[in-house]
KEKE-3310 file (N, C-alpha, C; in steps of 0.2 Angstrom, whole numbers, plus 5000, padded with zeros to 4 digits):
npx = (5485:5495:5511:5515:5510:5507:5500:5504:5515:5510:5501:5510:5518:5509:5506:5519:5520:5511:5513:5528:5536:5531:5534:5535:5529:5528:5516:5509:5507:5500:5488:5474:5463:5450:5448:5445:5446:5458:5466:5464:5469:5483:5486:5482:5492:5503:5501:5505:5518:5521:5522:5512:5500:5503:5498:5487:5485:5472:5469:5459:5447:5441:5432:5419:5402:5387:5373:5362:5349:5348:5360:5366:5367:5377:5394:5406:5420:5432:5438:5446:5450:5459:5466:5476:5480:5478:5466:5464:5451:5439:5423:5420:5417:5429:5434:5427:5432:5446:5443:5438:5431:5432:5429:5429:5439:5436:5426:5426:5418:5424:5424:5415:5420:5414:5410:5416:5416:5428:5437:5432:5437:5449:5449:5457:5468:5464:5455:5457:5471:5473:5466:5474:5486:5483:5481:5495:5500:5495:5482:5467:5455:5442:5442:5444:5433:5417:5411:5405:5394:5390:5396:5401:5398:5408:5411:5422:5427:5426:5435:5427:5421:5419:5415:5430:5436:5443:5438:5445:5451:5461:5467:5476:5489:5506:5521:5531:5524:5518:5504:5493:5482:5465:5465:5469:5483:5478:5465:5468:5475:5466:5455:5461:5469:5481:5480:5483:5484:5479:5482:5474:5474:5468:5468:5466:5478:5487:5494:5498:5505:5511:5517:5528:5542:5550:5554:5566:5565:5562:5569:5575:5563:5553:5537:5528:5520:5516:5514:5513:5522:5511:5502:5494:5490:5500:5504:5517:5532:5549:5560:5554:5552:5548:5557:5565:5559:5546:5532:5521:5508:5509:5514:5505:5493:5486:5474:5467:5453:5452:5448:5455:5457:5458:5459:5457:5462:5458:5467:5465:5453:5453:5453:5465:5479:5490:5485:5482:5492)
npy = (5404:5396:5388:5375:5368:5368:5379:5393:5394:5390:5400:5412:5408:5408:5422:5427:5420:5426:5440:5444:5455:5458:5463:5454:5454:5447:5448:5441:5423:5417:5420:5417:5404:5410:5422:5437:5449:5448:5448:5460:5468:5465:5470:5484:5488:5490:5496:5510:5509:5505:5510:5521:5514:5501:5484:5475:5459:5450:5435:5429:5420:5418:5413:5415:5421:5419:5428:5431:5435:5444:5454:5462:5454:5445:5439:5445:5443:5457:5473:5486:5503:5513:5527:5527:5514:5497:5485:5469:5457:5445:5452:5452:5459:5464:5475:5486:5485:5489:5502:5508:5522:5529:5533:5523:5526:5520:5505:5490:5477:5461:5456:5442:5433:5422:5414:5403:5387:5380:5390:5392:5382:5386:5400:5411:5410:5408:5418:5430:5432:5432:5444:5453:5452:5457:5470:5473:5472:5483:5484:5492:5497:5498:5489:5477:5475:5480:5495:5498:5503:5498:5489:5475:5475:5474:5472:5478:5476:5489:5500:5504:5518:5525:5535:5541:5530:5518:5504:5491:5478:5464:5462:5455:5443:5444:5438:5438:5436:5448:5457:5465:5478:5486:5499:5515:5527:5540:5539:5536:5548:5558:5554:5552:5564:5567:5563:5553:5535:5518:5503:5488:5471:5454:5449:5459:5460:5461:5474:5490:5506:5516:5522:5516:5521:5513:5495:5493:5501:5495:5483:5467:5454:5461:5468:5479:5493:5500:5511:5505:5505:5507:5514:5507:5502:5491:5477:5470:5460:5464:5457:5445:5431:5414:5402:5411:5415:5418:5426:5441:5435:5422:5423:5430:5424:5430:5432:5433:5444:5446:5457:5473:5486:5503:5513:5530:5542:5556:5570:5574:5567:5556:5551:5552:5561:5560:5559:5572:5577)
npz = (5440:5445:5446:5444:5433:5415:5411:5412:5404:5392:5389:5389:5379:5368:5367:5363:5351:5343:5344:5343:5348:5360:5377:5391:5408:5423:5436:5446:5448:5458:5463:5473:5467:5457:5464:5463:5471:5477:5466:5460:5470:5469:5456:5457:5465:5458:5446:5444:5442:5430:5412:5403:5391:5394:5394:5403:5407:5415:5420:5429:5436:5423:5414:5403:5405:5397:5393:5382:5381:5392:5392:5402:5412:5410:5409:5400:5390:5390:5387:5396:5396:5405:5413:5403:5402:5397:5401:5401:5403:5408:5411:5426:5437:5441:5435:5441:5454:5452:5447:5458:5464:5453:5435:5420:5405:5393:5389:5381:5373:5368:5352:5345:5354:5360:5350:5346:5351:5355:5359:5372:5379:5384:5389:5394:5387:5373:5371:5379:5379:5366:5362:5369:5362:5350:5353:5356:5344:5337:5333:5334:5347:5342:5332:5338:5347:5353:5359:5375:5388:5400:5415:5425:5443:5458:5475:5487:5504:5515:5527:5542:5550:5566:5581:5586:5582:5570:5561:5553:5542:5539:5523:5515:5516:5515:5507:5517:5528:5533:5538:5529:5529:5526:5529:5526:5524:5522:5527:5541:5545:5543:5551:5564:5567:5572:5585:5601:5599:5598:5591:5589:5588:5584:5599:5615:5621:5611:5604:5596:5598:5590:5575:5563:5553:5545:5544:5551:5562:5574:5585:5579:5577:5584:5585:5574:5566:5551:5537:5521:5505:5496:5504:5513:5529:5539:5548:5556:5558:5562:5551:5553:5548:5542:5550:5556:5568:5564:5555:5556:5554:5558:5571:5578:5574:5563:5550:5534:5533:5547:5560:5563:5574:5577:5590:5595:5606:5611:5617:5634:5636:5644:5662:5669:5674:5666:5653:5649:5643)
capx = (5486:5500:5517:5517:5507:5509:5496:5507:5520:5506:5498:5515:5520:5504:5507:5525:5519:5506:5516:5535:5539:5529:5538:5530:5531:5524:5514:5508:5503:5498:5482:5469:5458:5444:5448:5446:5448:5466:5469:5463:5474:5490:5486:5482:5498:5509:5499:5509:5525:5521:5521:5505:5500:5504:5492:5487:5480:5470:5465:5457:5439:5440:5427:5413:5395:5384:5366:5360:5343:5349:5367:5369:5368:5382:5401:5409:5427:5431:5445:5445:5455:5459:5473:5481:5482:5473:5465:5460:5449:5432:5420:5417:5417:5436:5435:5425:5437:5451:5441:5435:5426:5433:5426:5434:5439:5432:5426:5425:5416:5428:5419:5416:5423:5411:5407:5420:5416:5435:5440:5430:5441:5455:5447:5462:5473:5461:5451:5460:5478:5472:5465:5480:5491:5480:5483:5502:5501:5493:5475:5463:5450:5436:5443:5444:5427:5411:5411:5399:5394:5389:5401:5398:5401:5409:5412:5427:5425:5430:5436:5422:5423:5415:5418:5437:5438:5443:5438:5447:5452:5466:5465:5481:5496:5511:5526:5535:5519:5515:5497:5491:5475:5462:5465:5474:5486:5474:5460:5471:5477:5460:5451:5465:5470:5487:5479:5486:5480:5481:5480:5472:5472:5466:5466:5467:5485:5491:5492:5504:5503:5515:5518:5535:5543:5553:5554:5571:5564:5562:5574:5573:5559:5548:5531:5528:5515:5519:5511:5518:5522:5504:5498:5490:5492:5503:5506:5523:5538:5555:5564:5551:5550:5548:5564:5568:5554:5539:5530:5515:5503:5510:5515:5499:5487:5482:5472:5463:5447:5453:5447:5460:5454:5462:5456:5460:5461:5459:5470:5460:5447:5453:5453:5471:5483:5495:5481:5481:5498)
capy = (5397:5393:5387:5368:5366:5370:5384:5399:5393:5390:5407:5416:5406:5410:5429:5428:5418:5431:5446:5443:5461:5459:5462:5451:5455:5443:5451:5435:5418:5413:5422:5411:5403:5414:5427:5443:5454:5447:5449:5468:5471:5465:5474:5491:5490:5491:5500:5516:5507:5503:5515:5521:5509:5494:5480:5471:5453:5447:5429:5426:5418:5421:5409:5419:5419:5423:5428:5435:5439:5450:5455:5465:5449:5441:5441:5445:5445:5464:5477:5492:5508:5517:5530:5526:5507:5493:5479:5463:5452:5444:5457:5448:5463:5466:5482:5490:5485:5493:5509:5511:5527:5532:5530:5521:5530:5516:5498:5487:5470:5458:5453:5435:5430:5416:5411:5397:5383:5378:5395:5392:5377:5389:5407:5415:5410:5409:5425:5436:5433:5434:5451:5457:5451:5461:5477:5474:5473:5490:5484:5497:5494:5498:5483:5471:5474:5485:5499:5497:5507:5494:5484:5472:5478:5469:5477:5476:5478:5495:5501:5507:5524:5527:5540:5540:5523:5515:5497:5488:5471:5461:5460:5451:5441:5444:5433:5439:5435:5454:5457:5471:5480:5490:5505:5519:5532:5546:5539:5537:5555:5562:5553:5553:5571:5568:5561:5547:5530:5511:5498:5482:5465:5448:5450:5465:5460:5462:5481:5494:5512:5520:5521:5516:5523:5507:5489:5493:5506:5491:5477:5461:5450:5465:5469:5486:5495:5505:5512:5503:5510:5508:5518:5503:5500:5484:5474:5466:5458:5465:5451:5439:5426:5407:5400:5417:5417:5419:5433:5443:5431:5416:5424:5433:5421:5434:5429:5438:5446:5447:5464:5477:5491:5508:5518:5536:5544:5563:5572:5576:5563:5552:5555:5552:5567:5559:5560:5579:5580)
capz = (5437:5448:5442:5443:5427:5409:5409:5411:5399:5386:5389:5387:5372:5363:5366:5359:5344:5339:5345:5345:5351:5367:5383:5396:5415:5428:5442:5450:5446:5464:5465:5475:5461:5456:5469:5460:5476:5478:5459:5460:5475:5466:5450:5459:5469:5453:5440:5444:5441:5423:5408:5399:5386:5396:5393:5409:5406:5421:5419:5435:5435:5416:5410:5401:5407:5392:5393:5376:5382:5396:5392:5408:5417:5407:5410:5394:5389:5388:5388:5399:5395:5411:5415:5398:5403:5395:5406:5397:5407:5408:5415:5431:5443:5443:5433:5446:5459:5450:5447:5465:5463:5446:5429:5415:5399:5388:5390:5375:5373:5363:5347:5343:5359:5362:5344:5345:5357:5356:5363:5378:5383:5388:5387:5396:5381:5366:5370:5382:5377:5359:5362:5371:5357:5345:5355:5355:5336:5335:5331:5338:5351:5338:5327:5342:5350:5353:5365:5379:5394:5406:5417:5432:5449:5464:5481:5492:5511:5517:5534:5545:5554:5571:5584:5588:5580:5564:5561:5547:5542:5535:5516:5512:5520:5510:5507:5523:5534:5535:5537:5526:5530:5521:5532:5522:5528:5522:5532:5547:5547:5543:5557:5570:5568:5577:5592:5603:5596:5600:5586:5592:5583:5587:5606:5617:5623:5605:5602:5594:5599:5586:5568:5561:5546:5542:5548:5556:5567:5580:5585:5575:5581:5587:5581:5572:5562:5546:5531:5516:5499:5493:5508:5518:5536:5539:5554:5553:5563:5559:5549:5556:5543:5543:5551:5560:5573:5561:5553:5560:5553:5562:5578:5581:5572:5559:5544:5530:5536:5554:5562:5565:5577:5579:5594:5596:5613:5611:5624:5639:5636:5650:5668:5672:5673:5660:5647:5648:5640)
cpx = (5491:5506:5519:5514:5510:5506:5499:5512:5516:5503:5504:5518:5515:5505:5513:5524:5516:5509:5523:5538:5536:5534:5533:5533:5526:5522:5513:5505:5500:5492:5477:5464:5452:5443:5450:5448:5456:5469:5469:5468:5481:5491:5486:5488:5504:5507:5504:5516:5526:5519:5514:5506:5501:5497:5492:5482:5479:5466:5463:5449:5437:5435:5421:5407:5391:5376:5364:5354:5344:5357:5370:5370:5374:5389:5405:5416:5428:5438:5442:5451:5454:5466:5478:5483:5476:5472:5461:5458:5442:5429:5416:5416:5424:5437:5433:5429:5443:5450:5440:5430:5426:5429:5431:5434:5435:5431:5423:5423:5420:5423:5421:5419:5421:5408:5410:5420:5423:5438:5438:5433:5447:5454:5453:5467:5469:5457:5455:5467:5478:5471:5471:5486:5489:5482:5491:5504:5498:5486:5471:5457:5443:5436:5442:5437:5422:5411:5404:5399:5393:5395:5399:5402:5402:5412:5417:5425:5429:5430:5430:5424:5417:5418:5425:5439:5438:5443:5439:5448:5458:5464:5470:5487:5501:5516:5530:5530:5517:5508:5495:5483:5472:5461:5471:5477:5482:5469:5462:5472:5470:5455:5455:5467:5476:5486:5482:5481:5483:5478:5480:5471:5472:5464:5468:5475:5489:5489:5499:5501:5507:5516:5525:5536:5546:5553:5560:5571:5563:5567:5571:5569:5553:5543:5531:5522:5517:5514:5515:5518:5516:5500:5493:5494:5494:5505:5512:5528:5544:5559:5561:5548:5550:5555:5568:5562:5547:5537:5524:5509:5503:5511:5509:5492:5483:5480:5468:5456:5447:5452:5453:5456:5459:5458:5460:5458:5463:5462:5465:5454:5447:5454:5459:5475:5487:5491:5480:5487:5500)
cpy = (5393:5392:5380:5365:5369:5377:5391:5399:5394:5397:5412:5415:5408:5418:5430:5425:5423:5438:5446:5449:5462:5458:5460:5452:5451:5447:5446:5430:5414:5416:5416:5410:5407:5420:5434:5449:5454:5450:5457:5471:5471:5470:5482:5493:5491:5494:5506:5515:5505:5509:5515:5517:5502:5490:5475:5465:5450:5441:5425:5426:5421:5418:5414:5416:5423:5422:5433:5438:5445:5451:5458:5460:5444:5444:5440:5446:5452:5467:5484:5497:5513:5520:5528:5519:5503:5487:5474:5458:5451:5449:5454:5452:5466:5473:5487:5490:5489:5500:5512:5516:5531:5529:5528:5526:5527:5509:5495:5479:5466:5455:5446:5431:5423:5412:5404:5393:5381:5383:5395:5387:5380:5397:5412:5416:5412:5415:5431:5437:5435:5442:5456:5457:5456:5469:5478:5475:5479:5490:5488:5494:5493:5492:5477:5470:5480:5489:5498:5502:5504:5489:5481:5475:5473:5474:5474:5479:5484:5496:5505:5512:5525:5532:5538:5533:5521:5507:5494:5481:5469:5459:5456:5450:5440:5438:5433:5438:5442:5454:5464:5472:5484:5497:5509:5524:5538:5545:5539:5544:5559:5561:5554:5560:5572:5566:5554:5541:5523:5507:5491:5477:5458:5448:5456:5465:5461:5469:5484:5501:5518:5518:5521:5518:5517:5501:5489:5498:5502:5486:5471:5457:5454:5467:5477:5487:5500:5506:5510:5507:5511:5512:5514:5502:5492:5483:5469:5465:5460:5459:5445:5434:5419:5405:5406:5420:5417:5426:5435:5438:5425:5417:5427:5429:5425:5431:5434:5438:5447:5455:5467:5484:5497:5513:5524:5539:5552:5566:5576:5572:5558:5555:5555:5559:5566:5560:5567:5581:5576)
cpz = (5440:5444:5441:5437:5421:5407:5408:5405:5392:5384:5386:5380:5367:5362:5362:5352:5340:5339:5347:5349:5358:5372:5389:5403:5419:5434:5447:5447:5452:5467:5467:5469:5462:5461:5466:5464:5476:5471:5458:5464:5472:5460:5452:5462:5464:5447:5439:5442:5433:5418:5405:5393:5388:5396:5399:5408:5413:5420:5425:5435:5428:5412:5409:5404:5402:5393:5388:5377:5387:5397:5398:5413:5415:5410:5404:5394:5386:5389:5391:5398:5401:5413:5410:5398:5400:5400:5402:5402:5406:5413:5421:5438:5444:5440:5438:5452:5458:5449:5453:5463:5456:5441:5424:5409:5394:5391:5383:5376:5367:5358:5346:5348:5361:5356:5343:5351:5359:5360:5370:5383:5387:5386:5389:5390:5375:5365:5373:5380:5370:5358:5364:5366:5351:5347:5355:5348:5333:5333:5336:5342:5347:5333:5332:5345:5349:5359:5369:5385:5401:5408:5424:5438:5454:5469:5486:5499:5513:5524:5536:5550:5560:5575:5588:5587:5573:5564:5554:5547:5538:5528:5512:5517:5514:5511:5513:5529:5536:5533:5535:5526:5525:5524:5529:5526:5528:5527:5539:5550:5547:5549:5564:5572:5573:5584:5594:5600:5599:5594:5589:5587:5587:5594:5609:5619:5617:5603:5600:5595:5595:5579:5566:5554:5542:5547:5553:5561:5574:5579:5581:5580:5584:5582:5579:5567:5557:5540:5525:5510:5495:5497:5513:5524:5536:5546:5553:5559:5559:5558:5552:5551:5545:5544:5555:5565:5570:5559:5557:5560:5558:5570:5582:5578:5567:5553:5540:5533:5543:5555:5565:5568:5579:5583:5596:5603:5613:5618:5628:5640:5641:5656:5672:5670:5667:5654:5645:5644:5634)
residu = (MET:GLY:LEU:GLN:ASP:HIS:TYR:VAL:GLY:ALA:LEU:LYS:GLY:PHE:ILE:LEU:LYS:HIS:SER:PRO:ASN:ALA:VAL:LEU:VAL:ASP:ILE:SER:HIS:GLN:VAL:GLN:PRO:PHE:ASN:ILE:LEU:GLN:ALA:ALA:PHE:PHE:VAL:GLN:ASN:CYS:ILE:ALA:ASP:PHE:PRO:GLU:GLY:THR:ILE:HIS:LEU:ILE:ALA:VAL:ASN:SER:GLU:PRO:VAL:ILE:ASN:PHE:GLY:ARG:PRO:GLU:ASP:GLY:LYS:PHE:PRO:SER:ILE:MET:LEU:PHE:LYS:GLY:HIS:TYR:PHE:VAL:SER:THR:ASP:ASN:GLY:ILE:PHE:SER:LEU:LEU:LEU:LYS:GLU:ALA:GLU:PRO:GLU:LYS:ILE:TYR:ARG:ILE:ASP:GLY:ALA:VAL:SER:SER:PRO:ALA:ALA:LEU:ARG:TYR:PRO:ALA:LYS:ASN:ILE:LEU:ALA:LYS:ALA:ALA:SER:GLN:LEU:VAL:ASN:GLY:ILE:SER:LEU:ASP:GLU:ILE:GLY:GLU:GLU:VAL:SER:HIS:PHE:ASN:LYS:ALA:PHE:ALA:VAL:ASN:ALA:VAL:ILE:GLU:GLU:ASN:LEU:ILE:LYS:GLY:SER:VAL:ILE:HIS:ILE:ASP:HIS:TYR:GLY:ASN:ALA:ILE:THR:ASN:ILE:THR:GLU:GLU:LEU:PHE:LYS:ARG:ILE:GLY:LYS:ASP:GLU:PRO:PHE:THR:ILE:PHE:PHE:ARG:ARG:LYS:GLU:TYR:TYR:ILE:ASP:GLU:ILE:SER:LEU:SER:TYR:SER:ASP:VAL:PRO:GLU:GLY:GLU:LYS:LEU:ALA:LEU:PHE:ASN:SER:ALA:GLY:TYR:LEU:GLU:ILE:ALA:ILE:ASN:LYS:GLY:VAL:SER:GLY:ASN:GLY:GLY:GLY:ALA:ASN:SER:LEU:PHE:GLY:LEU:HIS:VAL:ASN:ASP:VAL:ILE:ARG:ILE:GLU:PHE:THR:PRO:ARG:GLY:SER:LYS:SER:THR:LEU:GLU:SER:LEU:PHE)
# end
């Protein structure tokens, strides 16, 4: 919803009015409009930092789509219970992005969510925040909605594996200009098997051939690759922010969806003597 308008304040005020004991924590209000992939990325990366019982309100692309003849084609305001956390959102595919390959504990369709035309004028507040407030106040899922088994699917782009190669892509540019990819540390280790490697991005002259443990492993202004706290490969510049040389996104022209290649060179696979050692 951004921060220049009244929407966030109205939403939070509504929650506090109906559940004064709620503790509100902002994850982000800068998700690109309707971008559930980005919203899921933000939420995934901080679920583990919240206690069980947390209620995550995800008001991205939240307008319901109702098809009473074929409910499976609709996008209903819903609540998912997963790993002891509650996720309140319109079922627009974001639940599947949060679950990845896992299964939810329960999914409930919020009762009466679309019976009032006035509620549809601001569904994030009048439907989703209302349900979140009910959960805060101790109202059970069975009282809020009806349990269902179907939920909509959305698909994220995964890294592609070929012989001695991982082909991934940039999925997020953070506040510092760091380019975060969809290549995980687990995949890197499983495919690489401690073999020499080169990470290529944008053009062949842009490459990195080692993984750093922290940004300060290289001098200020130098490029590096590391696995961040969420386990994703990140291309970065040490202290390379706007006003100090620029981040990896500006210096290398990296954007979301740009391809990142990791080429592994098994020892002995090249014809040079150096490659044998």
